C-alpha positions as CSV (number, residue, x, y, z in Angstrom):
1,M,7.6,3.5,17.8
2,L,6.2,1.2,20.4
3,H,8.8,-1.3,21.7
4,N,6.5,-4.3,21.4
5,I,4.8,-3.4,18.1
6,P,7.1,-3.7,15.1
7,H,4.9,-2.2,12.4
8,L,1.8,0.0,12.3
9,K,-0.4,-0.1,9.3
10,A,-2.4,2.7,7.7
11,Y,-5.1,1.0,5.6
12,W,-6.0,3.8,3.2
13,I,-9.1,2.0,1.9
14,M,-10.6,2.2,5.4
15,L,-9.0,5.4,6.7
16,G,-9.1,7.4,3.5
17,V,-6.1,8.7,1.6
18,K,-5.5,11.9,3.6
19,T,-5.8,10.2,7.0
20,A,-3.5,7.3,5.9
21,Q,-1.0,9.8,4.7
22,S,-1.2,11.6,8.0
23,A,-0.7,8.3,9.8
24,L,2.5,7.7,7.8
25,W,3.7,11.2,8.9
26,F,3.0,10.4,12.5
27,G,4.7,7.0,12.6
28,A,2.8,4.3,10.7
29,D,5.3,2.4,8.5
30,D,3.0,0.3,6.4
31,L,0.6,1.8,3.9
32,D,-1.6,-1.3,3.6
33,G,-4.1,-1.6,0.8
34,T,-2.3,-2.3,-2.4
35,V,-5.2,-4.2,-3.8
36,Q,-6.3,-4.2,-7.4
37,E,-9.9,-3.5,-6.5
38,E,-11.7,-3.3,-3.1
39,K,-15.4,-4.0,-2.7
40,I,-16.2,-4.9,0.9
41,Y,-15.7,-1.5,2.5
42,H,-17.4,0.2,-0.4
43,M,-20.4,-2.1,-0.2
44,A,-20.7,-0.9,3.4
45,G,-20.6,2.7,2.2
46,A,-17.0,3.8,2.2
47,E,-16.3,6.8,0.0
48,T,-12.6,6.3,-0.5
49,P,-11.1,5.4,-3.9
50,Q,-11.6,1.7,-4.8
51,V,-8.2,1.5,-6.4
52,M,-4.9,3.4,-6.5
53,T,-2.1,2.9,-9.1
54,P,1.4,2.0,-7.9
55,A,2.5,5.5,-9.0
56,E,-0.2,7.1,-6.8
57,I,0.8,5.0,-3.8
58,V,4.5,5.9,-4.3
59,R,3.6,9.6,-4.5
60,L,1.4,9.5,-1.4
61,I,4.2,7.8,0.6
62,Q,6.9,10.3,-0.7
63,H,4.7,13.3,0.1
64,A,4.4,11.9,3.7
65,G,8.2,12.2,3.9
66,R,8.7,8.4,3.8
67,E,10.7,6.2,1.4
68,P,8.4,3.8,-0.5
69,I,9.5,0.1,-0.4
70,E,7.4,-2.8,-1.5
71,R,7.5,-5.7,0.9
72,D,6.0,-9.1,1.2
73,T,3.9,-10.3,4.2
74,L,7.0,-11.0,6.3
75,Y,8.4,-7.5,5.4
76,N,11.1,-8.8,3.1
77,V,12.0,-6.2,0.5
78,I,10.6,-6.9,-3.0
79,A,11.4,-3.6,-4.7
80,E,12.5,-0.1,-3.8
81,G,13.8,3.1,-5.4
82,A,13.6,3.3,-9.2
83,A,12.0,-0.1,-9.4
84,L,8.9,1.4,-7.9
85,A,8.8,4.4,-10.2
86,S,7.4,2.7,-13.2
87,A,3.8,2.6,-14.1
88,K,3.8,-1.2,-14.0
89,P,1.7,-3.1,-11.5
90,F,3.3,-4.2,-8.2
91,R,5.3,-7.4,-8.6
92,R,2.9,-9.4,-6.4
93,E,0.0,-8.4,-8.8
94,I,1.9,-9.9,-11.6
95,R,2.4,-13.1,-9.7
96,K,-1.3,-13.2,-8.9
97,S,-2.2,-12.8,-12.5
98,L,-0.2,-15.8,-13.6
99,E,-2.4,-18.8,-14.4
100,I,-2.1,-21.7,-12.1
101,V,-2.0,-25.1,-13.8
102,S,-3.0,-28.1,-11.7
């Protein structure tokens, strides 16, 4: 990896699933794009999937020879291993869905 760049992202929504998976194979360490639904790139004509389930994302990462680990914005570990294998949404999606009371 580059000595002055700690993480390389492969944004599957922009790159496409196969290209993002290839980027993981060749050194990217962050499969960015764990959104519930993407609209901006698709309004501009992107033909990539608009959504991928957590299980699909985990499988894509594993097939690229990488270990899937869910991290927050600062790269702190949120979940890994068996915790990612369920069909449940990512933990941050659960947090987003909680109603905020003001």
